[in-house]
N, C-alpha and C positions, 0 to 999 in steps of 0.2 A: 250541505257539507257532508262529506263522507263520515261514517261512524267508525271506520277502522283504518288504521294507518300504521306504518312501520315505526317502531320506537327503539332507539338505542339506549344503552345504559347511561346513567347520569355521569356528569363530570365528577371525577374523584380526586382531582388535584389541580393545582396551578401555582404559579408564583404568588407571593403574598399579595401584591398590589392587584393582580388580576382577580384573585379570589375576593378581595375586598370590593372591587368594582362590581362583580357579579351580585354580591349580596346587596349592595347599594342600589343597583339598577332595579333589582326585583322589588326591593322595599318601596322605592319611589313609584314604580309602575303599579303597585297594588295599593297605593295610598288613596284615601278618600276621607271625607268628613261628613258626619251625620248632620251637623248644622252648617250647611255650606255657606251661609251668609256671614259667619263669624270667623275671627282670626284665632286659630288654635295651634297647639303643638302637642306632640306625643313622643315619649321616650321609649326606646327598646334596648334591651340587653342582648348581647350576642354570645353564644356559647358554642364551643367546639369540643366534642368528647366530654361534655360536662364541665369544662373549664371556661370561665368567662374570658373573652379575648377582646371585647370592645363594646361600644354602645352607639346608638343611632338616635338622632333627633329629627323628627318629621315636623315640618311647620307648613301651615296653609293659611293664606289670607286672600280676601277678595277685595280688589280695588276697582270700584265701578263695575265695568263689564269684563274685567280681567281677573283671572284666577292664577295665583302664584303658588306653586308647590315647591318646597325646598327640603332636601334630605341631606343631613350632614352626618357622616360616619367617622368615628374616631377609634384608632387602634394603636396600641403600644407594642412595638416589635423588638425582639431581642437582637442585638448585633454582636458580631464576632469581636471579642476583646474591646468592646466599646460600650458606652452608655446606651440604654434603650432609646429608640427613635419613635417619635410620635408621627403617625400618618393621619391625615385628614382628607376626606373626599367629600366634595359638595356637588350636588346636582340641583339645578334650578329649572323648573318648567313653567312657562307662561302660556296660558290658553285663554280663549274666550269662555264665558260662562256656559256656552253651548258645547264646549269641548273642541273648538277649532284651534289647531296648533299655531302659536305665534313664534316662540323661540325656546331653545334649551341650551343650558350652559353647564359645562363640566369643569370643576376646579380641583386641582391636586396640590396639596401642601405637604411636601416632604423636603428634607434638606437639599436634595439634589434635583428636584423636579417640581418647583412651584410654577405650575402652568395653568392656563385657562384656554378653553375652546368654547366658542359661542356659535351656535347654529341658528340662523334666522330664516323663517319661512317667507319667501318673497316670489311672487309671480310663478308659482308652481315649482320652485326650486328651493333646495336647502342650501343657504349661503353660509359657509363655514369661515370663521376667523380664528386663527391660532395666535396665541400671545396677547399682549396688551400694549397700549400706547403706540409708539412708533415701530416697535419690534413685532410686526404681525405678518402673517402670510394668509392667503385666502384660497378657497376652493368652492366649487359649486356642483351640486348633484340634483338631478331630476327626481322629484318626489313621486314614488309609486302610489298606486291606489291603496286605500285603507291605512294610511299613515296616521298613527294615534300617539298622543302623549298621555299624561296621567289622568286629567279630567275627562278626556274623550273616552278613555278605556273605562273609567268608572261609570260614566253615563251609559255606555254600551252594556256593561255588566248589570246595571240596574234594570235595563230594558229586558235583558235575557232572563233575569230572575223572575220576571212577571209572565213568562211564557208558560203555556199549559204543560209542556214536557217537564220543566223544572218544578212546577207546582205539584205535579204528580210524583215527584221524587226522582225524576230521571236526570240525565246529564246532557248538556248542550255545549257545542263547540263554537268558538268564535276565532277567526283568523284575522290578524292585523299585522301591520309593519311598524317596527320601531327603529330608532337610530342607535347603532353600536359605536360608542366613542373609541373603544380600545381597538376595534378592527376597522374603524373609519368606513363603515358601510351600513346599509339597511339590512335588518334581520327580519325574516318572516317568522312570526310568532303564532302559535296556536294555544289558546286557553280553553280548558274544559271546566265548565262550571257545574257543580252539583251541590245539593244540600249536604252539610256535614253530617257525619254519622251520629246516632244518638249518644254513643259513648263519648265522642269528642265534644258534643254539645253539653253534656252533663259535666264534663271535666273542666270546662272553661266557661265562665259566665259571659254571656253576650255573643259567644261564637255561634255563627249560623251557616256560613258558606265555606265550601272547600273548592279551591281552584288549583289546577295542575297546569304548569306552563312548560311548553316545548318549543324548541327552536329547529327550524327546517335546515337540513344539511345539504351538502352538494349533491348527494345521491337521492334527494327528495324524501329521505326518511326524516323522522322527527326525533330529536334527542331531548330527553327530560332535563329540566333545569331546576325547578323549584316547585314545592307544594306550599301554598299559603292559605291560611284560614282568616276569614273576616267576619265582621258583624253584619247587621242587616243592611247598612249603607256602604258596605265594602271598605270598611276601615280595617287595616291589618291588625290582627290579634296575635298571630303566630306564623312563623316562616320555618319551613323544614327543607333540608337538603343533606348532602353528604360531601365530605372532604377527606380524602385519604382514608376511606373506610370508617371515618368517624362521623357521628351525627352532628350536623351543623344546624343550630336552632336559634331563632331570634324571637324574643318574647317581650310583649308590652310591659313596661315598668314605669316607675316614677323617676323624677330627675335625680333625687338623692341616691337611689339604689343604682341607677344607670351609671352615674359618675363615680360611684364608690370605687376605691382603689382596687386594681387587679394586676396580676402578674403579666409581664410582657410575653407576647406570643413568640415562641421559638420556631419560626418558619424555616430556618436554615436546616435544623436537625431533621426535619421531615423530608428533605430533598436529597439527602446523602445516600448513596448506594454502596454497600459494602463490597469490597473486592475479596475473592476467595483466598487470596494470599498477597503478600507484598510483591510488587513488580519493580525491579531495579531500573535505574536510569539506563543501564546498558541494554536491558531487555526491551525497553521502550523505544530504542533506536532501531529495533529489528521488527520482523514480521510477527504479529500477534494475532491469534484467532480467539475470538470471544464467543461463548455460548450463553445465550440469554433466554430467560423465561419471561415474556411480557405479561402484563396484567390482563385481566379478562376484558377490559375495555379498550385494549390497544388496537388502533386501526391506522397507524401511520404507514405511509409508503416510504420506507427508509431508503434514502438515495444511495446510488452507487456513484463513485467518482474515481479519479485516477489513483487515489490513495485508500480507497475503501471498496470492498466487494461485499455483497449481501445475498443471503439465500435463506429460505425457510426449509426446515426439516420437520414436517408435521407442525406442531405448536411451538417448536423451538426456533429461535432466530440465531443464525450463525453469521458473524461479521468478521472479515479479515481486514486488518489494517497494516499497511506498510507504505513505503514510498511510492510503489507502483503496483498496488494490489488489484486495482480495478480499471475499468474503462468507462468513459462517459462521452457520448457524442458531442461534437462541437456545437455550441449554441447557434441558433438561427438568428436572423436580424432582429426579430421581435424580442427574443430573450436578451440580446445585447442592448437593445433600446431600453428595456426594463431595468437592466443593470447599470444604466447611465442616468436614469430618470431622477428628477428632484421630487421629493414627497414630504409629507408632514414630519417624518422622523429623520430623513436624510436630506437636509437642505443644501444640496450640492451647488445650488445657484446663489446661495447667500454670499454677499460681497466679502464678508469677513473670512469665510472658509475658502473662497476662490483666491483671495489675496494670500492667504497662508500657504496654499498649495503652490501658487506661482512663485512665492518667495523661496520655498524650500527646494523646488525641483528645477532641473535644466532640461531643455528640449531633447538633447541628444542622449539622455539616460534611457536605459532599457526599462521595461515595465517592472521587472524585479527590483532594480535599483531604486526606482521611484517609490514603489510600495515599501521597500525596506526602510527608506529614509522617512516616509510618512509614519511607518510603524514605530520607529524610534522617537519621532516627534511626539506622537500621542502618548507614548510611555512617559516621556519627560514632562509633558505638558500637564497631565492629569495628576497633580500633586496633592489634591485634597484627600481627606479621609474617605476610605471606601464605605459606601452606604449600600447595604444589600436590600434596599427597598426602592420603590419608585421606578420610573421608566422615563428618563429625560431624553430629549431629542439630541441630535448631533450638535446643533447650535447651542442648546442649553448646557451640554457637557463642555463644549469649548469655552463658554463664558464662565461657568462655575468651577471648572476643573475638578468636579466631584463626581463620583460614580463607581460602579462596579464593572464587570466584564461587558454588560450590555451597552453601557455608555461608551466604553473604550472602543467597542466594535462599531457602534453607530458613527462615532467621530471618524474612525479610520476609513470606513466604507465611504462616508460622505466626502472626505478629502480626496480619496481615490477618484470618485466620480467628478469632483471639481477639476481634477487634472485630466479628465477624459479617459480614465481607466474604468472599464466595466467591473463592478464589484457586486457581491451579494453577501449576505450574512448566513451563517450556519449556526444551528442550535443543537447542543448535544451534551456530552459529559466529558470530564477530564479527570484523569487519575491524579490523586495527591498522596504522596508518601508521608508528607508532613502532617502534624496534628492540625486538623481543621475542625473548628467548632467542637472541640472535645473528642474528636474521633480521628483515627489514623488509618491509612490504607483504604481510602474511600474514593469513589467517583463523585465529583461535584457538578452541578449544573453549570454550563458554560456556553458562551457565545464568542465567535471569532469571525474572521473575514476570509473570503476567497476572491481572488482577482483573476480575470482572464488575461493571460499573457500571449494569446494568439495560438497557443498549443493546448493548454490545459488550465483548469481552475486551480490556482496555487494558493495555499493557506498562509495567512499572516495574523499575528496575534500580539497586540500591544499590552495585554493584561498579564500574560504569562511569559516565561522566558523563551519557550519554543513550542512548536506543534510537533508531536511525535505520535507513536503508536499507542499512547495512552489516551488519545482523543477519539471519541466515537461520534459521528454525525448522525442525527436523527431527523433533521429537516433543514430545508433551505427557505429563506424568507428575505424580504426587502425592507426590513426595519419595523414592520407593523407590530405594535405591542400585542395585539390580540393573537396574531399568528405565532409569535414567540411563546406566548402563554399556552396556546393550543398544543404546540409540540411538547413543551416541558411538562404539562399536566399529565400526559400519558407516559412520559419517561419515568416519572416518579414511581410507577407501579412495577417497574422492571426489576428482576432479580438476575444477577450475573452468576451463573452456576459453575462456569469453568473458564479458565484463561490458560492458553497454551502458546508457547513459542513455536513457530514453524521454522525449522532449520533450513529446509530446502523448499523454495517456492515451487509449487506444482502448477500445471496448466489449469487445475481446478479453480484457482482463484480468479481466473479470467473467463474460462470457457464454460464452467459449470455454474457459476454464480451470477448469471446475468438476470435471473428473475429476482426481483426485490419485493415482490408482493406476497402477502400471506395467502396460502392456498386453503 
């Protein structure tokens, strides 16, 4: 393996549930047990910026020739004008004692997204089943080489620790493949193993190894995710990362200390972006030019559309938003097919959703009339309390009637696809002049829908009253939780330095702003 590779800066933010999942996945992947024949458990406390935000329980048992590793993470999150909400994430891995994968299961327990996904290894494929009982959907993926779960990774690390390079105090790399539930895909992972420094070893009893974990990106670079420290048998002692420029640390503890009462984590406050000044409703109906200063880890390819043009001026991002500020090429057939496809989050072929769309719409309606009617239906249907956690699918949102903007958007996009209308979701920010979570005149994370009407991608939003120039799009996706989180984690580092009304549109908004990539 190569000793040098390109490394990007670490993740610095995400939506709460995405952040929780990252911690949980790492903790489980680094799990091991010194006495592998026994059934044991270990607790860990999780701290962000020195404040406790949750705890984790790792459990391992061996049943005959099968090893079962379970990691349960619990977190209390603060809600807008509501009681705190408890979030629980559970990952279960089943393997042979030699580390051969058998199955893995992810379970999410929050008020609006109690869901389970099970992936079983069978005949060289990973067979996924979403849901439980009769309400299930399925998918299948060919398993690439070097696919590992928890025990397989542990055994590989044990073997690496015995090599001469590591014994001599050096570092050794190991590449493997893992399954990413939030992105519904395989991830290429690189782990670098080396002895912990004398300072780290003396500070924590039993700490012996340091491992740095990286994820391969689309450009073949590797992005740092976590650093974790283990004992001699690769049992996790400490995990380190960063979230919104704050240190994120997970430390081994006892059950009583781990479960000791702690304050709810206020994840909403960390996602609000201040506006330089108040933007009136009249101004938001006109052309607005935004000047933004992205964070140091920003690498989004911000899209241009019929209502948004984008250009870079050095390290400054300039975005014009109005009814016809930009131009976007018509989608090709592949893009249209993708905008009609059924997937894990947009179950457009689900009988319940197809029946609802058929009941609401008439064949002779225009695309705009159809989407407007579906938009109103979703707004009236989603009557439950808004929960700013979790990530439910369109079907789950339809059945529970609970959710925030993501569930509203997923349901609307799925109903559009059920009616044969190409739809896609967009992630960005929306201006709020009202007091939101204790703050006023801020931009809040938001998701809404765009539908192809044969001429342009037109915006629809069931969660807010209207889409206007107070909305900025930072990415387009097709319902994937991981993709939504990837977009929003970079948006959180943005500063809006200037907002200006453009009285007379110039040709600059279409002719000069065609490049939307950072130079």
